[in-house]
N, C-alpha and C positions, 0 to 999 in steps of 0.2 A: 505494500499500500505506500509505503513511503517513496518507493520508486517511482510510483504513478504520480503522485502529487509532486514530485521533482520534476518529472516530465511534463505535467500541467503547468508548471511555473515557467520551465524553459520555452515550451510552446507558447505561453501567453506573451512571453518577453519577445520572442522572435516575431509573434503576429504584431505586437504593438511597434516593433522597430520597422517592420515591412510597412505597416499603415502610415507611421511618421514619414518614413523614406519616400513613400508614394505621393503623400500629400506634398511634401517639400517640393518634390519634382514637378508637381502639378502646378504649385505656386509659382515656381521660378519659370516654367514654360509660357504662363498666361501673360499676354502683353498688358501692361499697366504700369503705372507710376511705381518706381523702385523703392520709395518710401512706403508705398502701401504693400507691396510684397514683403519689405523688412518687418513692418507691423505685424502682418499676418504670421510670418515664421517665429516672431518672438511670442506671440501670443499662443501658438501651437506648442512651442517649447516650455515656456512658462507654466501653463497650465494644461498638462498634458493631455487627458481624455476629452475634457470640455473644449480645449482650443481646437481639436480635431472636429469635434461635432459642430462648434460654431462656425468652422470653415465651410462645411458641408451645407449649413443652413443660411449662412450670409456671406461667403466669401465669393461667390460667382454670380454674375448676371444670368439668373435663369427664371425667365417668365413662364415656363411651362411647355410642353412641346406644342400643343394645340395653338395656344396664343402666338408662340412665338413664330409657327409656320404662318399663321394668319397676318402677323404684323409685317412679317417680311414680303409677302405677297401684296399687301396693301400699299407699300411705298410708292410704287410706279403708278397706279392710278390716281392716288391722292396727289402725287407730284404733278402729274398732268393738269389736274383741276387747278392746282396752286399756280402752275405756270401759265395758265390760260390768263390769269389776272394781269400779266405783263402787258396784255393788248388793250387794257382799258385805259381812259384818260386819268384815272385816279392814280396810276403809276407814273410819276413824272421826276424822274431822277434828276434832271437839269434844275429843278427848282428846291431840291433838298438840302438842307444844311449839311455842313461838313461832318457833322458827328454821325447823322444816320445814313449818309451817303455809302459809307463804307461798310456799314452794317448791312444795307440793303443788297450790296454786291456779295457779302458773305452768304446771307440766308438764300438769295437767289440762286447762286452757283451750287449750294450744297443741298437745298430743298426745292428750289424753282420758286420759291415763296417771296414775292415782293413787297415792300413796304407801300402803303396807299394812303393817299391824301384825302381830303374832304371830311374829316372826321370832327365830331364835337365830343369833348372830353369834359367831364364833371368829377372832381376828385371829393370824395366822401368820407369823413373821418370818424363821424359820431355813430356809435352802433344804432341807436333810435332811428337816426336819419336814414342810414343804409337801410334797415329792415322796412323802416315805413316806405321808402322809395320804391324797394322791390315788390311789397305787397301792391302798392298803387298801380306799378306797371303790369303785375300779374293781373290784377282786376280788370285791366283794359286789354287783355290779350285775346285775340281772335281766331288765330289759327294754330300757333304751335308754341311750346315752351320746351327748351331742352336745358337740363342743369346737371353739372358734374361737381362734387364736393368730396373732400377727404372726410370731414366730419359734419355729421347733423346729429346736434344734441338736442333732443326735446326739451321745451320749456321756454315760458316767456314769448317774446315776439317770433321765436323759431316756430311754435305752434300755430300763431297767426299766419305765417308764411304756408304753412302745411293746409291750414283750412283754405286759403285762398287759391292754392293749387287744386284742392278736391273741387272746389267750386267752379274752377276753369275747365276741368275735365267733364263736370257735368254738364256744362253748357257746350260741349263739342271741341274744345281745344284739346289737341294732341299733345300730352305732356310726356317726355322721357326724363326720368330721374336716375341718375348712375350716382352710387355713393361707394366710397372704399370699406371693404369689409371689416379691415381692421380698424379704421379710424371710426366708424359709426355702429359699433355694436349695440350701443343702447336704443338707437333708432330702429333697428332690425327686431329688438326684443320688445319694442313698444307697441302700443295698439296703432300708431300711425302708419307703420308699413302696411299693415292688412287694410287699413281704412282707405289707404290711397290706393291700393290694388282693387279694392271692391269699387272704387269710383272709376276704374277704368285707367289709371295712371300707370305706365309701364316703369316698374320700379326693379332695378337691377343692382346685385352685389358685386362691385369690381374686386377681382383678385382674391376670391373668396379664400378665407383661411380655413385649412382643414388639418387637423394633428395627423391625419394619415398620409400626408404629402410633404411633411416639412423637410424632408430630405431630397424631393423632386422639383420643388420650387422655392426659390428664395423668398424669405418671409417678410423681410424688411423692404421689398419693391412695392412701393405703394403709389396708388392713384391720388396724387397730391395737388391736381389743378381744383380752381375754383372758377366755375364759368356758368353763367345764365345768358341765355338768348331767347328773346322774346319776339315771335312774329318775323324774325330775321331782319328786325328794325332797330331793336335796342338790345345791348349787352352790358354785363357786368363781369368783371375780373378783379383780382386783387388777392390780399392776404387774409381776408376774414373767411372764416368757416361759417356754415350756417347755424350759428348758436347765437343765442342772447348771452353776452357777457356776465350779465347779473345773474344767471342760471349755470353757468358753466365753470367747473373746477373751483368751486369758491372755497374748497378746504385745502387747496395746494400751497397757500401759504406765499402766493407770488402776487397776488392782487388781481383785478381785472385784466383781460387780454386788451391790448391797444391795436386796433388794425385799421386798415383803409380798403376802400372799393373804388373803382374807376366806372362810371356809368358812361357808355360809348353809344353815339349813333354815328352811322355813316358806313363806308365800306368794309371797316375793319370787322363790323358785326358780323358778316358772312364768314370772314376768315375764322373767327372764333366759333362760329357755328360748325364750320368744317373740321375743327379740332374736336368738337364734341362728336360730330360723325366719326372720327377717326376712333375715338375711345369707346364709343358704341359698338363698332364692328369688331374691334380688339376682345371685346368681352361678349358678343353675342353672335358674331358671324353676319349680322344683318348690315348691309350696305345702302346709305343713301347719302347722296351729295346734297348741300344747300343750293339755294338758288343763286346765281351769279350776283354780285353787287350791282347796284346803279352807280355808273362810273361817270356820270357828266360832272365837271367841275366848273364853276363860273369863274370867268377871269380875275375878278376882283374878290372872290371868295378867300377866306385864309385857308392855307393849305392844311396844316397840321397833321404831317405824314406820321403814320403809326406802323411800325414793324413788329408782327406777331412772331415771337420766338419760342416754338415749342420743342419739348425734348421728351425722351422715353423710349424704351425699346422698340425698334423696328425703324425709328428715326435716325438721321446722321448723328454719329456720336459726338458728345461733347459741345453740341452747337451753342448751349446757353453759356458755358465755360467760356467759348471762344467769344462770343458777343461781349460778355462781362470785360474780359481782358482787353479786347479791342477797344471799348467805350473808356475804360480807365486810361490806357494809353494815349488816347487821343486829348486828355485833359491838359489844358494851359494854364489854369488857375487853381481850381479846386475840385475835390472829390469828396463827396458827403455820403455815407452808408449807414443805413439801419438794417438790423438783421437780429432776429431772435437767437439764433444759433450759429456761432462763428467757430467753424474748426475748418478752416481753409487747407486746401492742398498746397504742396510745397509751390507749384507754379504761381498760384494766385497769391500766397504769402510774399513771394519775390516780387511780383508786380507791383503789390501796395507799397512795399519797401523801396522799390526803385522809383516810383511816382514820388513819394515823400522826398526822397533823396535828390531828386532833380528840381526841388523847390516848390513843388505844388502842395497847397495846403489839404491833407488829407484827414478827414475826421471819421472815426467809427463809433457809431451809437449802438450799445447793446444793454440788455436788461441787467440790473444789479443782481436780481434774483431770477433764477431760471427754473422751469418745471422739470428740467433734467439735471441731475446733480453731477453726471459724467461730463455732460457738455459743458456745465459751467466751470468745472475744473480744467477740462482740455482747453476751453478756450483762454483761460488764463495762462496756460503755457506759451502762448503766442506773444504775450503782452511785452516781454522784455525785449524782444526782436523788433517789434513794431515800434515800441517807444523810442529805442535807440535810433532808428531809423528816421525820426521826427514825426510818425503818426500820432494823432491826437485821439485818445480813447476817453469815451465818455459812457458812465455805467447810470442808466436810467432808473428812477426810484419810483416812478409813477404808475407801476403794474409791470406785467409782461410785455414788454414792447414786442409785438409781433409783425409789425410792419416790414416789409421787405421792399428797400427802396435805394436807388443810387442816384445822385443828382451830379452831372458833370458840368462844372463852370456856370451854374446857375442858368444854363440855357437847354439843357438836354437831359433826360432821365429814364431810368428803368424802374418800373415797377411790375409786381406779380406775386408768384407764389414761392419764388426760389429763396432758400435760405443759403447762406455761405458755409455750407458743409459738403461733405463728399456725396451723402446720398442724394440731396437736391441737384449738385452739378453734375453727377455722373450716373445716377441710378434712377430716380422716381419720374413718373409722368409729371410734368411741370410745365409752366407758362410764365413767360415774360413778355411784357411790352415795352418797346423802345420807343420813345415818345419825342418828337422833335417840335415841342409846343412851348415856346418861351413863357407865355402867361401861366400855362398849366405847371411848368417846372418852377416858376418863381412860386406858386403855390404850395407845391410839394417841399421846396426849399424852406419856407416859413413855417411849415408844418414840422419839418426836421428841427427848425430852430426852436420851438416850442419843447420839443423833446429834450434838446440840450439844456434849455432853462430849468428842466426838472432833472437835471443829472448833475453827477459830480465828476470832474475830469481827473483822470488818474495820474497822479504824480510820479514821474520816473523815480526821483530821489527816495521817495516815500516808500514807492513799489519795490526798491531794492532792498528795504529792510524787512520784507515780509518774513515769517517764521520758517524754519527749516520744513516743519510738517506740511506747510502750505506748498512749499517747491516739491515735497516728495508727492503730495496727491496730485500737483499739476501733472508731473512727468508719468505718474502711474496711470492716470487716465488718458493722457495724450497716447499711450501705447494701444488703447482702443479706439483710435481713430477710424480704421475701417469701419467700425460698427456704429459710428455716430452719424 
């Protein structure tokens, strides 16, 4: 019996060695940032069994076989629809400002998707105003409503939105609602999901979480977009999930979530509708393209070009990351960024440092308290490098600052769903708007200033005096960068 146990021990050691060696080879052979590969190898070696299991669950971009095949086949027909927009008058690169011109070139060459002029934009930063505006537009809907959200949390005005959708469906409006499975579990367990289905609303779970498929599909690959399109005439997108902040995560100790949404009319609405159609087909296999936008632009009408920048499996890799880098590199005077989760890639970190080092005023605004302890400590691991390069860091005290925005030179801005972390930039289904509208950008800049007024600036000399335990936690959680 002793020999048998000895044999089992040796067999177990050999199996584990082969497993670790195999995973190591797999990590090394994957084409990705060296820093990510090294981080994964450290996790695998430091936390032996758990590290290997985490890699299989979170280490590779695995959408699932059916969805992956569907997304791959979809790119050509959707790129054809996007490319057709180049023929309309709303695409007039000769009138574009210098910031959006290069971004239009990049997105057009990689996805066939051009920037379109003739839009009207409204920045909404009050949750009550946002939700009441959405309800009012839903009440006026006549033909169709398309929605995709990461989180729908029942309670407060979110229930009023649900009631408005049910009434719209009952009067004959075609309503399609796509919600991320992991982000919206309370909605799917609530009465609202069945009430909506009973009213004729098409309710679909995106990337359904199943314990039986945890090693077959990456669990933290999420549908993170926030889009509403009404009658192909009005659209909303931004950082806010479909929640009433007064009823959402009240016990998390971070305060209310601070968000924005952008209400849009004009040709960009149809592009956002096409992104919803993409997401709907990835999940259901049902294809439907939106109607083409009205492209007539009056000569004296403000142009307000907007570039829609989507990302996610099946679409060109790292497109949003490229747009972000391109926008920052074009800055001549200032870059101001708000993000709730700041765990940048090495490339983005170097871009921010270089921008500050060439004399540009770079300001980063992040929440003082975060709903993710791992992210909070990992974020602080970057402070020293950024501060020494001249980046100004502000920690916001007025709640969980969830707004995702970048303002360049007070003339051009990016707003959307994208966090400054690896998952948003490289993994999730995300969306950003590149907006060349100086009046709108000024409004966004003033809103960012209100965040700074409710923040404290991190002083580099004081930061260098932080405790040894804080430094240890920063570096420890930094190792989990690929999981954040």
